[in-house]
C-alpha positions, 0 to 999 in steps of 0.5 A, a space after each residue: 500500500 505504501 509503495 502504491 501511494 509513493 507511485 501515485 504521488 510521483 505520477 501526480 507530480 508531488 515533490 519528493 522529500 529527501 531524508 527521513 520523515 519526522 514523526 508527528 508530535 504526540 497529541 495532548 490527551 486528557 481524561 473525560 470527567 465523570 460530569 461530562 459523561 452521558 448516562 448509558 442504560 446498562 441493559 441498552 448497552 448490552 443489547 446494542 453491543 450484542 450486535 457485534 458478532 464475536 468469536 468464542 474462546 475458552 481460556 485455560 490454565 494448568 493447576 498451580 501445583 501438581 496434585 492440586 485438587 482444584 485441577 486446571 482452570 478455564 472459562 468461556 471468553 468472548 472478549 479476546 483479541 490480537 494486540 501486537 505483532 512485535 512483540 506478539 501479544 494478545 489480550 482478553 477481558 475478564 470480570 473482576 468478580 470471576 472466581 477463575 481469574 485468580 487461579 489463572 493469575 497464580 499460574 502466570 500462564 494461559 492458553 486461548 482455545 478458539 472454539 470450532 463451530 461444533 463446540 457450542 456445548 463445550 462453551 456452555 460447560 465452561 460458562 457455568 460457575 462451580 462445576 467441574 468444567 473439565 469433566 469428560 473434556 478431551 485435552 492435552 498440554 500446550 507445549 510451553 505453559 502446560 495449559 489445557 489445549 482442548 481437542 477439536 479447537 479451531 486454534 490455540 494460543 499459548 501465552 505468559 501473562 505479560 500485563 494486567 490493566 483495569 477497565 471498569 468492572 473488568 480486567 484487561 489481561 495481556 499475554 505474550 505469545 509463546 506458541 500457537 497453532 491452528 486446525 489448518 496446520 494438521 490439514 483440517 480447517 475447522 470453522 469458528 464458533 460465533 456468538 451474536 445477539 445472545 446465541 451461537 451462529 454456526 
Protein backbone atom coordinates (compact mmCIF):
# COMPACT_ATOMS: atom_id res chain seq x y z
CA UNK A 1 0.00 0.00 0.00
CA UNK A 2 2.83 2.40 0.87
CA UNK A 3 4.57 1.65 -2.43
CA UNK A 4 1.35 2.31 -4.33
CA UNK A 5 0.99 5.66 -2.55
CA UNK A 6 4.53 6.66 -3.49
CA UNK A 7 3.90 5.73 -7.15
CA UNK A 8 0.71 7.81 -7.15
CA UNK A 9 2.39 10.86 -5.64
CA UNK A 10 5.22 10.66 -8.16
CA UNK A 11 2.77 10.37 -11.07
CA UNK A 12 0.83 13.37 -9.71
CA UNK A 13 3.97 15.47 -9.68
CA UNK A 14 4.17 15.76 -5.91
CA UNK A 15 7.58 16.89 -4.66
CA UNK A 16 9.73 14.18 -3.12
CA UNK A 17 11.21 14.57 0.33
CA UNK A 18 14.89 13.90 0.85
CA UNK A 19 15.94 12.16 4.03
CA UNK A 20 13.85 10.59 6.81
CA UNK A 21 10.35 11.81 7.54
CA UNK A 22 9.92 13.21 11.05
CA UNK A 23 7.22 11.70 13.23
CA UNK A 24 4.24 13.86 14.07
CA UNK A 25 4.09 15.21 17.63
CA UNK A 26 2.06 13.19 20.09
CA UNK A 27 -1.41 14.65 20.67
CA UNK A 28 -2.35 16.14 24.02
CA UNK A 29 -4.61 13.76 25.90
CA UNK A 30 -6.97 14.40 28.78
CA UNK A 31 -9.29 12.26 30.83
CA UNK A 32 -13.01 12.94 30.43
CA UNK A 33 -14.58 13.89 33.75
CA UNK A 34 -17.49 11.97 35.21
CA UNK A 35 -19.70 15.07 34.91
CA UNK A 36 -19.06 15.09 31.14
CA UNK A 37 -20.29 11.56 30.52
CA UNK A 38 -23.77 10.94 29.14
CA UNK A 39 -25.64 8.28 31.14
CA UNK A 40 -25.90 4.90 29.43
CA UNK A 41 -28.51 2.34 30.40
CA UNK A 42 -26.71 -0.97 31.13
CA UNK A 43 -29.45 -3.08 29.51
CA UNK A 44 -29.34 -0.97 26.35
CA UNK A 45 -25.54 -1.10 26.36
CA UNK A 46 -25.62 -4.90 26.46
CA UNK A 47 -28.35 -5.12 23.81
CA UNK A 48 -26.67 -2.78 21.33
CA UNK A 49 -23.19 -4.24 21.78
CA UNK A 50 -24.70 -7.68 21.21
CA UNK A 51 -24.96 -6.75 17.52
CA UNK A 52 -21.19 -7.09 17.28
CA UNK A 53 -20.55 -10.74 16.40
CA UNK A 54 -17.53 -12.28 18.10
CA UNK A 55 -15.60 -15.48 18.08
CA UNK A 56 -15.73 -17.64 21.21
CA UNK A 57 -12.76 -18.91 23.18
CA UNK A 58 -12.03 -20.89 26.31
CA UNK A 59 -9.10 -19.55 28.31
CA UNK A 60 -7.38 -22.28 30.32
CA UNK A 61 -4.50 -22.55 32.78
CA UNK A 62 -2.77 -25.52 34.41
CA UNK A 63 -3.10 -26.47 38.06
CA UNK A 64 -0.73 -24.29 40.05
CA UNK A 65 0.87 -27.27 41.76
CA UNK A 66 0.99 -30.94 40.85
CA UNK A 67 -1.82 -32.80 42.55
CA UNK A 68 -3.80 -29.60 43.14
CA UNK A 69 -7.32 -30.85 43.97
CA UNK A 70 -8.79 -27.84 42.17
CA UNK A 71 -7.20 -29.07 38.94
CA UNK A 72 -6.79 -26.87 35.87
CA UNK A 73 -8.78 -23.66 35.42
CA UNK A 74 -10.83 -22.42 32.50
CA UNK A 75 -13.64 -20.10 31.48
CA UNK A 76 -15.54 -19.16 28.32
CA UNK A 77 -14.47 -15.80 26.92
CA UNK A 78 -15.76 -13.71 24.01
CA UNK A 79 -13.62 -10.65 24.66
CA UNK A 80 -10.39 -11.87 23.09
CA UNK A 81 -8.29 -10.04 20.50
CA UNK A 82 -4.85 -9.86 18.95
CA UNK A 83 -2.96 -6.82 20.23
CA UNK A 84 0.58 -6.58 18.85
CA UNK A 85 2.72 -8.27 16.23
CA UNK A 86 6.09 -7.18 17.62
CA UNK A 87 6.23 -8.33 20.33
CA UNK A 88 3.48 -10.92 19.76
CA UNK A 89 0.74 -10.00 22.24
CA UNK A 90 -2.91 -10.93 22.67
CA UNK A 91 -5.46 -9.78 25.22
CA UNK A 92 -8.70 -10.82 26.84
CA UNK A 93 -11.07 -9.22 29.31
CA UNK A 94 -12.36 -10.91 32.45
CA UNK A 95 -14.81 -9.70 35.09
CA UNK A 96 -13.32 -8.58 38.40
CA UNK A 97 -15.71 -10.94 40.22
CA UNK A 98 -14.51 -14.00 38.28
CA UNK A 99 -13.52 -16.88 40.55
CA UNK A 100 -11.45 -18.47 37.77
CA UNK A 101 -9.21 -15.50 37.02
CA UNK A 102 -7.30 -15.62 40.35
CA UNK A 103 -6.31 -19.21 39.58
CA UNK A 104 -5.08 -18.22 36.12
CA UNK A 105 -3.22 -15.26 37.62
CA UNK A 106 -1.46 -17.55 40.12
CA UNK A 107 -0.41 -19.86 37.29
CA UNK A 108 1.01 -16.89 35.37
CA UNK A 109 0.30 -18.60 32.04
CA UNK A 110 -2.74 -19.45 29.93
CA UNK A 111 -3.88 -20.95 26.65
CA UNK A 112 -6.59 -19.39 24.50
CA UNK A 113 -8.62 -22.10 22.75
CA UNK A 114 -10.52 -20.68 19.76
CA UNK A 115 -13.63 -22.84 19.60
CA UNK A 116 -14.90 -24.50 16.45
CA UNK A 117 -18.49 -24.28 15.20
CA UNK A 118 -19.26 -27.73 16.65
CA UNK A 119 -18.22 -26.79 20.21
CA UNK A 120 -21.23 -24.82 21.45
CA UNK A 121 -21.99 -27.31 24.23
CA UNK A 122 -18.36 -27.27 25.31
CA UNK A 123 -18.56 -23.49 25.58
CA UNK A 124 -21.70 -23.70 27.72
CA UNK A 125 -19.91 -26.07 30.07
CA UNK A 126 -17.09 -23.58 30.60
CA UNK A 127 -19.56 -20.70 31.07
CA UNK A 128 -21.05 -22.12 34.28
CA UNK A 129 -19.61 -21.49 37.74
CA UNK A 130 -18.88 -24.05 40.40
CA UNK A 131 -18.98 -27.18 38.23
CA UNK A 132 -16.13 -29.48 37.19
CA UNK A 133 -15.63 -27.84 33.81
CA UNK A 134 -13.11 -30.39 32.60
CA UNK A 135 -15.22 -33.48 33.32
CA UNK A 136 -15.32 -35.53 30.12
CA UNK A 137 -13.36 -32.90 28.18
CA UNK A 138 -10.55 -34.19 25.97
CA UNK A 139 -7.38 -32.09 26.07
CA UNK A 140 -3.61 -32.27 26.12
CA UNK A 141 -0.95 -29.89 27.43
CA UNK A 142 0.01 -26.79 25.46
CA UNK A 143 3.72 -27.04 24.62
CA UNK A 144 5.11 -24.14 26.68
CA UNK A 145 2.69 -23.39 29.53
CA UNK A 146 1.21 -26.85 30.01
CA UNK A 147 -2.27 -25.27 29.98
CA UNK A 148 -5.12 -27.46 28.73
CA UNK A 149 -5.30 -27.41 24.93
CA UNK A 150 -8.83 -28.51 24.03
CA UNK A 151 -9.29 -31.18 21.37
CA UNK A 152 -11.13 -30.06 18.26
CA UNK A 153 -10.49 -26.33 18.72
CA UNK A 154 -10.06 -24.20 15.61
CA UNK A 155 -6.84 -22.69 17.01
CA UNK A 156 -4.82 -22.33 20.21
CA UNK A 157 -2.50 -19.62 21.53
CA UNK A 158 -0.12 -20.48 24.39
CA UNK A 159 0.80 -17.43 26.49
CA UNK A 160 2.56 -15.99 29.51
CA UNK A 161 0.78 -13.22 31.45
CA UNK A 162 2.50 -10.02 30.29
CA UNK A 163 0.44 -7.27 31.97
CA UNK A 164 -2.92 -6.68 33.65
CA UNK A 165 -4.79 -3.37 33.42
CA UNK A 166 -8.02 -2.17 34.99
CA UNK A 167 -11.04 -1.45 32.80
CA UNK A 168 -14.12 -0.56 34.81
CA UNK A 169 -15.72 -3.73 36.17
CA UNK A 170 -13.30 -5.88 34.11
CA UNK A 171 -9.58 -6.54 33.93
CA UNK A 172 -7.64 -6.34 30.67
CA UNK A 173 -5.16 -9.22 30.58
CA UNK A 174 -2.30 -9.00 28.09
CA UNK A 175 -0.47 -12.20 27.18
CA UNK A 176 2.90 -12.70 25.49
CA UNK A 177 2.52 -15.43 22.86
CA UNK A 178 4.98 -18.30 23.31
CA UNK A 179 3.48 -20.83 20.85
CA UNK A 180 0.39 -21.19 18.69
CA UNK A 181 -1.27 -23.36 16.11
CA UNK A 182 -4.44 -23.88 14.10
CA UNK A 183 -6.52 -26.79 12.88
CA UNK A 184 -5.42 -25.98 9.33
CA UNK A 185 -1.86 -26.88 10.31
CA UNK A 186 -2.99 -30.51 10.55
CA UNK A 187 -4.84 -30.39 7.24
CA UNK A 188 -8.37 -29.89 8.62
CA UNK A 189 -9.73 -26.38 8.65
CA UNK A 190 -12.30 -26.08 11.47
CA UNK A 191 -14.80 -23.21 11.03
CA UNK A 192 -15.15 -20.92 14.10
CA UNK A 193 -17.96 -20.73 16.63
CA UNK A 194 -19.57 -17.28 16.51
CA UNK A 195 -21.74 -15.52 19.07
CA UNK A 196 -24.28 -12.85 18.08
CA UNK A 197 -27.18 -11.29 19.97
CA UNK A 198 -27.22 -13.89 22.71
CA UNK A 199 -26.90 -17.05 20.62
CA UNK A 200 -24.35 -19.09 18.71
CA UNK A 201 -24.08 -18.87 14.94
CA UNK A 202 -22.77 -21.95 13.16
